[in-house]
DRENTORBA-740596 format. One record per residue (C-alpha): residue number from 1; x, y, z; chain. Coordinates in pm, 1 decimal, padded with zeros to 6 digits, m for minus. Layout:
N
  vogu         X         Y         Z  zavex
   NUM         X         Y         Z      A
...
END
This chain:
353
  vogu         X         Y         Z  zavex
     1   00880.0  m18819.4  m09931.1      A
     2   00848.4  m18924.1  m10269.5      A
     3   01099.3  m19152.7  m10353.7      A
     4   01040.4  m19139.3  m10735.8      A
     5   01143.1  m18835.7  m10799.4      A
     6   01521.5  m18845.5  m10699.3      A
     7   01547.6  m19197.6  m10904.8      A
     8   01339.7  m19025.0  m11216.0      A
     9   01619.8  m18700.9  m11164.0      A
    10   01911.7  m18947.4  m11178.6      A
    11   01797.3  m19213.7  m11477.3      A
    12   01754.7  m18850.4  m11641.0      A
    13   02102.9  m18783.0  m11583.7      A
    14   02195.0  m19082.8  m11717.8      A
    15   02079.1  m19072.1  m12065.9      A
    16   02252.0  m18678.2  m12066.4      A
    17   02566.1  m18754.8  m11972.7      A
    18   02513.6  m19049.7  m12285.2      A
    19   02375.8  m18763.9  m12513.6      A
    20   02658.2  m18548.0  m12454.2      A
    21   02952.5  m18825.0  m12464.8      A
    22   03084.5  m18708.2  m12097.7      A
    23   03204.0  m19042.0  m11988.5      A
    24   03373.7  m18894.6  m11679.0      A
    25   03055.9  m18761.9  m11593.9      A
    26   02874.0  m19038.8  m11661.6      A
    27   03114.4  m19228.8  m11457.4      A
    28   03072.5  m19018.3  m11159.5      A
    29   02672.1  m19028.4  m11185.3      A
    30   02749.4  m19369.9  m11131.0      A
    31   02968.4  m19356.9  m10839.8      A
    32   02757.2  m19088.5  m10687.0      A
    33   02411.2  m19361.8  m10769.4      A
    34   02653.3  m19629.2  m10526.9      A
    35   02691.9  m19328.9  m10277.2      A
    36   02308.8  m19278.2  m10252.0      A
    37   02228.3  m19634.5  m10192.8      A
    38   02462.5  m19689.5  m09975.1      A
    39   02648.8  m19959.3  m10150.4      A
    40   02990.7  m19758.8  m10130.8      A
    41   03126.9  m19496.1  m10074.2      A
    42   03208.7  m19208.9  m10348.1      A
    43   03537.8  m19149.5  m10234.4      A
    44   03692.7  m19481.2  m10241.1      A
    45   03627.6  m19500.4  m10598.2      A
    46   03903.7  m19512.8  m10888.2      A
    47   03901.2  m19146.2  m11100.8      A
    48   04057.3  m19324.4  m11391.5      A
    49   03907.9  m19491.1  m11668.0      A
    50   04127.9  m19763.5  m11884.4      A
    51   04046.1  m19976.6  m12140.4      A
    52   04172.9  m20238.4  m12376.9      A
    53   04109.2  m20241.1  m12703.4      A
    54   03352.2  m21962.6  m14134.5      A
    55   03415.5  m22252.9  m14075.1      A
    56   03319.1  m22521.6  m14317.3      A
    57   03166.1  m22804.9  m14168.7      A
    58   03251.3  m23122.2  m14178.0      A
    59   03224.6  m23447.8  m13988.2      A
    60   03574.8  m23365.6  m13793.5      A
    61   03439.1  m23023.8  m13725.4      A
    62   03110.6  m23129.2  m13583.5      A
    63   03273.0  m23389.4  m13338.0      A
    64   03524.6  m23124.1  m13214.0      A
    65   03243.7  m22918.2  m13120.2      A
    66   03040.6  m23218.9  m12956.7      A
    67   03371.3  m23349.7  m12746.4      A
    68   03366.5  m22984.0  m12621.6      A
    69   03090.8  m22920.1  m12459.5      A
    70   03061.2  m23262.7  m12361.5      A
    71   03323.0  m23169.5  m12104.9      A
    72   03192.7  m22839.1  m11972.8      A
    73   03034.2  m22829.9  m11638.2      A
    74   02726.1  m22627.5  m11704.7      A
    75   02598.0  m22543.3  m11356.9      A
    76   02950.7  m22396.6  m11299.6      A
    77   02863.8  m22181.3  m11608.0      A
    78   02523.2  m22095.3  m11527.5      A
    79   02638.4  m21982.0  m11134.7      A
    80   02888.8  m21683.4  m11278.7      A
    81   02649.3  m21621.5  m11610.8      A
    82   02550.4  m21274.7  m11630.0      A
    83   02204.4  m21438.8  m11715.7      A
    84   02202.2  m21593.7  m11328.4      A
    85   02056.8  m21276.2  m11295.2      A
    86   01704.6  m21405.9  m11223.1      A
    87   01511.8  m21040.6  m11253.7      A
    88   01683.5  m20907.6  m11585.2      A
    89   01476.5  m21159.7  m11811.9      A
    90   01143.4  m21010.1  m11692.7      A
    91   01297.7  m20667.7  m11697.0      A
    92   01371.6  m20690.6  m12040.2      A
    93   00980.2  m20843.8  m12131.3      A
    94   00851.5  m20531.7  m11962.8      A
    95   01040.5  m20322.6  m12171.4      A
    96   00981.7  m20539.4  m12520.5      A
    97   00631.6  m20530.7  m12449.3      A
    98   00587.8  m20168.0  m12286.3      A
    99   00487.7  m20260.0  m11981.5      A
   100   00262.1  m20516.3  m12064.1      A
   101   00367.6  m20815.0  m11904.0      A
   102   00704.7  m20973.2  m11755.1      A
   103   00610.4  m21347.9  m11844.7      A
   104   00719.5  m21519.1  m12146.8      A
   105   00507.4  m21765.3  m12117.7      A
   106   00181.1  m21574.4  m12156.1      A
   107   00330.0  m21327.3  m12457.4      A
   108   00372.4  m21676.1  m12581.0      A
   109  m00008.1  m21751.9  m12562.6      A
   110  m00082.3  m21407.0  m12679.3      A
   111   00136.8  m21462.6  m12981.3      A
   112   00035.1  m21791.5  m13099.4      A
   113  m00250.4  m21772.7  m13329.5      A
   114  m00421.1  m22139.6  m13363.5      A
   115  m00705.7  m22257.6  m13350.5      A
   116  m00658.6  m22500.4  m13067.3      A
   117  m00394.6  m22454.5  m12778.7      A
   118  m00415.3  m22862.2  m12694.1      A
   119  m00204.4  m23110.1  m12869.9      A
   120   00039.2  m22906.9  m12977.2      A
   121   00387.8  m22989.3  m13141.5      A
   122   00717.3  m22847.4  m13053.0      A
   123   01045.3  m22800.4  m13119.5      A
   124   01429.2  m22737.7  m12987.1      A
   125   01711.3  m22681.3  m13165.7      A
   126   01997.4  m22725.9  m12985.7      A
   127   01824.6  m22834.4  m12646.9      A
   128   02159.8  m22926.3  m12502.1      A
   129   02033.9  m23064.2  m12095.8      A
   130   01703.1  m22889.6  m12174.0      A
   131   01733.1  m22693.9  m11820.0      A
   132   01636.5  m22341.7  m11948.3      A
   133   01403.5  m22466.9  m12251.2      A
   134   01148.3  m22730.5  m12115.4      A
   135   00988.6  m22424.6  m11928.5      A
   136   00870.4  m22284.4  m12254.8      A
   137   00705.3  m22582.3  m12277.9      A
   138   00523.6  m22577.9  m11970.4      A
   139   00237.8  m22290.5  m12034.2      A
   140  m00106.7  m22261.9  m11830.2      A
   141  m00296.0  m22195.1  m12125.1      A
   142  m00057.7  m22425.4  m12400.9      A
   143  m00032.2  m22812.4  m12442.4      A
   144   00188.0  m22995.5  m12564.0      A
   145   00156.2  m23340.9  m12707.3      A
   146   00495.5  m23419.5  m12824.1      A
   147   00803.0  m23234.7  m12845.2      A
   148   01154.6  m23285.2  m13109.3      A
   149   01450.5  m23203.1  m12969.8      A
   150   01821.0  m23177.7  m13157.0      A
   151   02169.0  m23157.3  m13053.7      A
   152   02522.6  m23276.4  m13156.8      A
   153   02588.9  m23386.9  m12737.3      A
   154   02422.0  m23704.7  m12708.7      A
   155   02600.4  m23721.6  m12357.9      A
   156   02357.1  m23400.5  m12250.3      A
   157   02019.3  m23589.0  m12332.6      A
   158   02061.1  m23796.7  m11968.0      A
   159   02003.5  m23486.0  m11802.2      A
   160   01766.0  m23353.4  m12043.8      A
   161   01517.1  m23651.9  m12022.9      A
   162   01545.6  m23623.0  m11636.7      A
   163   01432.4  m23226.4  m11689.6      A
   164   01163.0  m23294.6  m11915.3      A
   165   01045.7  m23585.4  m11776.4      A
   166   01019.1  m23438.0  m11402.7      A
   167   00786.8  m23149.4  m11586.5      A
   168   00565.7  m23424.6  m11740.5      A
   169   00679.0  m23340.5  m12098.7      A
   170   00678.5  m23605.0  m12369.4      A
   171   01016.8  m23540.6  m12541.2      A
   172   01222.4  m23704.9  m12888.0      A
   173   01559.0  m23662.1  m12841.5      A
   174   01750.1  m23674.0  m13128.4      A
   175   02126.8  m23615.6  m13266.2      A
   176   02108.4  m23378.5  m13534.1      A
   177   02338.3  m23145.4  m13685.0      A
   178   02079.4  m22810.2  m13760.8      A
   179   02307.9  m22685.0  m14006.5      A
   180   02174.8  m22906.8  m14246.9      A
   181   01854.7  m23030.6  m14147.9      A
   182   01553.8  m22989.1  m14337.0      A
   183   01270.1  m22939.9  m14124.6      A
   184   00880.6  m23078.2  m14208.6      A
   185   00672.5  m22814.8  m14360.5      A
   186   00347.0  m22675.4  m14131.5      A
   187   00437.1  m22933.5  m13845.9      A
   188   00538.8  m22727.9  m13492.7      A
   189   00340.8  m22474.6  m13304.8      A
   190   00617.2  m22371.2  m13125.2      A
   191   00985.0  m22383.7  m13233.8      A
   192   01258.4  m22300.7  m12924.4      A
   193   01613.0  m22208.3  m12954.6      A
   194   01781.4  m22114.0  m12624.3      A
   195   02150.8  m21984.6  m12615.9      A
   196   02203.9  m22219.3  m12938.7      A
   197   02145.2  m22022.0  m13206.7      A
   198   02480.1  m21856.8  m13180.3      A
   199   02649.9  m22168.5  m13250.7      A
   200   02516.2  m22224.9  m13570.1      A
   201   02677.2  m22131.6  m13899.0      A
   202   02437.2  m22161.6  m14158.4      A
   203   02189.2  m21943.6  m13981.7      A
   204   02008.4  m21830.8  m14257.0      A
   205   01943.3  m22114.8  m14368.4      A
   206   01815.8  m22212.2  m14026.1      A
   207   01545.0  m21918.4  m13992.6      A
   208   01416.9  m22019.1  m14363.5      A
   209   01395.3  m22379.1  m14216.3      A
   210   01201.6  m22255.4  m13905.8      A
   211   00905.9  m22047.5  m14153.8      A
   212   00900.4  m22387.7  m14354.4      A
   213   00805.3  m22576.0  m14016.3      A
   214   00588.1  m22314.8  m13811.8      A
   215   00229.2  m22414.9  m13882.4      A
   216   00027.2  m22070.5  m13941.3      A
   217  m00037.6  m21890.3  m13648.2      A
   218   00270.6  m22038.8  m13451.4      A
   219   00563.9  m21907.0  m13232.5      A
   220   00939.9  m21925.5  m13271.6      A
   221   01113.8  m21767.4  m12927.9      A
   222   01473.7  m21723.8  m12913.9      A
   223   01654.5  m21632.2  m12635.1      A
   224   02039.1  m21548.1  m12779.6      A
   225   02408.3  m21403.4  m12836.6      A
   226   02393.6  m21183.5  m13148.3      A
   227   02701.1  m20961.7  m13071.5      A
   228   03052.7  m20966.0  m13211.2      A
   229   03183.0  m21305.6  m13370.9      A
   230   03364.7  m21476.6  m13129.2      A
   231   03211.5  m21324.4  m12857.9      A
   232   03536.8  m21059.4  m12913.4      A
   233   03349.9  m20750.4  m12793.3      A
   234   03410.0  m20417.7  m12952.1      A
   235   03653.5  m20131.0  m12811.2      A
   236   03370.4  m19982.6  m12700.8      A
   237   03184.7  m20220.2  m12519.8      A
   238   03483.6  m20281.4  m12331.9      A
   239   03558.2  m19937.9  m12234.2      A
   240   03220.5  m19850.1  m12113.4      A
   241   03210.9  m20246.9  m11906.8      A
   242   03570.5  m20067.1  m11813.1      A
   243   03414.3  m19795.5  m11680.8      A
   244   03148.9  m19965.9  m11487.6      A
   245   03349.0  m20228.2  m11361.3      A
   246   03582.5  m19968.9  m11182.4      A
   247   03263.5  m19798.5  m11024.8      A
   248   03166.6  m20063.1  m10829.9      A
   249   03273.2  m20181.5  m10520.2      A
   250   03505.3  m20484.3  m10432.7      A
   251   03259.4  m20701.4  m10368.2      A
   252   03069.1  m20767.0  m10651.9      A
   253   03399.5  m20798.8  m10889.6      A
   254   03509.2  m21117.0  m10725.1      A
   255   03551.0  m21442.5  m11001.6      A
   256   03484.9  m21748.5  m10911.3      A
   257   03813.1  m21814.6  m10811.1      A
   258   03858.8  m21570.2  m10569.1      A
   259   04027.5  m21312.5  m10711.3      A
   260   03920.4  m20942.4  m10754.4      A
   261   03869.0  m20825.7  m11152.4      A
   262   04048.4  m20564.1  m11249.5      A
   263   03971.8  m20604.6  m11626.6      A
   264   03736.9  m20635.9  m11880.3      A
   265   03844.5  m20814.0  m12133.7      A
   266   03784.5  m21092.7  m12448.1      A
   267   03799.8  m21402.7  m12398.9      A
   268   04058.2  m21562.2  m12548.8      A
   269   03929.9  m21728.0  m12866.1      A
   270   04162.1  m22056.7  m12835.9      A
   271   03938.3  m22108.5  m12540.8      A
   272   03638.6  m22151.3  m12680.7      A
   273   03399.5  m22376.1  m12887.0      A
   274   03472.1  m22443.3  m13233.6      A
   275   03143.5  m22310.2  m13299.2      A
   276   03164.8  m22026.2  m13065.3      A
   277   02947.3  m21711.7  m13232.7      A
   278   03057.8  m21871.9  m13575.0      A
   279   02803.3  m21657.2  m13751.5      A
   280   02651.7  m21443.6  m13447.0      A
   281   02614.4  m21098.9  m13630.1      A
   282   02375.8  m21200.2  m13907.0      A
   283   02140.9  m21328.8  m13676.5      A
   284   01873.9  m21071.6  m13652.6      A
   285   01909.6  m21035.5  m14020.7      A
   286   01849.5  m21403.7  m14126.4      A
   287   01560.1  m21324.5  m13865.1      A
   288   01435.0  m21061.1  m14023.3      A
   289   01439.9  m21182.1  m14377.6      A
   290   01255.4  m21492.0  m14330.1      A
   291   01020.3  m21443.5  m14044.0      A
   292   00769.7  m21195.1  m13906.0      A
   293   00898.0  m21038.4  m13585.9      A
   294   00625.0  m20985.5  m13347.3      A
   295   00818.3  m20865.2  m13031.1      A
   296   01210.7  m20797.9  m13022.8      A
   297   01395.4  m20649.1  m12756.3      A
   298   01820.6  m20643.9  m12855.3      A
   299   02003.4  m20543.5  m12519.5      A
   300   02299.3  m20694.8  m12312.5      A
   301   02572.6  m20445.9  m12496.0      A
   302   02700.7  m20383.1  m12189.4      A
   303   02555.8  m20639.1  m11884.7      A
   304   02697.4  m20904.2  m12058.4      A
   305   03102.7  m20785.6  m12067.0      A
   306   03022.9  m20621.8  m11733.0      A
   307   02883.2  m20915.6  m11529.5      A
   308   02954.5  m21215.5  m11695.6      A
   309   03159.2  m21375.9  m11435.0      A
   310   03044.7  m21171.8  m11165.5      A
   311   02704.8  m21183.1  m11142.0      A
   312   02681.7  m21438.0  m10850.4      A
   313   02810.3  m21131.3  m10621.0      A
   314   02465.9  m20990.2  m10713.4      A
   315   02217.8  m21023.9  m10424.6      A
   316   01866.6  m20986.1  m10591.7      A
   317   01670.8  m21024.7  m10210.3      A
   318   01905.0  m20693.1  m10160.2      A
   319   01730.6  m20344.6  m10124.2      A
   320   02092.2  m20231.3  m10239.5      A
   321   02196.5  m20494.8  m10487.9      A
   322   01859.7  m20486.4  m10703.0      A
   323   01851.2  m20105.8  m10708.8      A
   324   02192.2  m20168.1  m10854.6      A
   325   02040.9  m20430.4  m11105.8      A
   326   01791.8  m20133.3  m11215.1      A
   327   02054.6  m19890.1  m11250.3      A
   328   02252.0  m20088.6  m11519.0      A
   329   01984.2  m20231.3  m11726.0      A
   330   01870.1  m19891.6  m11757.9      A
   331   02270.3  m19772.7  m11850.1      A
   332   02237.3  m20082.9  m12080.1      A
   333   01941.9  m19961.1  m12277.6      A
   334   02005.8  m19615.8  m12297.3      A
   335   02340.3  m19682.9  m12452.0      A
   336   02206.4  m19962.7  m12672.7      A
   337   01906.7  m19765.5  m12779.2      A
   338   02129.4  m19443.8  m12898.6      A
   339   02377.5  m19617.3  m13070.6      A
   340   02711.4  m19571.6  m12829.7      A
   341   02725.4  m19962.4  m12844.1      A
   342   02546.4  m20271.0  m13017.0      A
   343   02311.9  m20497.1  m12858.0      A
   344   02497.5  m20861.2  m12755.1      A
   345   02162.6  m21062.8  m12688.5      A
   346   01810.9  m21060.0  m12833.6      A
   347   01519.9  m21192.8  m12682.8      A
   348   01321.0  m21207.5  m13062.7      A
   349   00905.5  m21402.3  m13079.9      A
   350   00854.3  m21451.3  m13444.5      A
   351   00629.3  m21595.9  m13641.3      A
   352   00528.0  m21772.4  m13991.7      A
   353   00561.8  m21540.9  m14290.7      A
END
């Protein structure tokens, strides 16, 4: 039996329900998908929907931001983050490149148009502990002689040095305010911002500086939040996330404290860092106005509010869980591309203008 045919039919149904605005039908289709895959019995699901509805940077403000991140348990956050589902990134890359590749390092290499790919210089802005950023510089096609890395939280540098030293990278860590930084012209072959751009206030000026600092043929790569400011999701995003949450069995809705999530809601602004998503909604236009966009995929308008904090419940090695992840990824794509919801994240590769 051709297992691809029923899968394609269900994928078409998702798009049909979204185009018609039939949200009750869409939820029922999701429930039927779960039953089809043996993830949950359709009769056990609920049938009702529910939903809920820049500071000027100074030295004191900067100290507060640095102090906030110095106390954060990054391992705990990463464990529950939607991004901890490792297959989502490669799936997005395949979508972005029209099936060409799911390997970001290969894509960086193919995008970089420089005469020689040895002895290169790199830059990381908002480097944190470099757990994610360092992998962009471990590229079988590229050889980096030196990397400059900036962050306001000096306490993160100890872990960052351990990560980069183990990887064999030479990195110069420096405390610096990216908002006020003047970068050297035509210097860097690869500039990376990973989950930090949305903490910067002067997003347009920073994009200008990135363009200035890239060598001709160099690459800027970012994976970052571009959604509503202060991570306050829109009513539509909360509606769709709530709808899908109610379709999921309880085992997928367990939070770190053991409680079962019943409702998707925004994080209280007071629980966020001072610069959390301070100008996030301006990032895409800043990049578009100051750099040449080569590749871009804007997504996770559903995935982020739905899965953030409960992603560790999904086992990517379990076929039924992986099928569910693929299903949610496709639904996210349909909702974002149709304009029913706006994306929350971008994967962008850009070159110098």
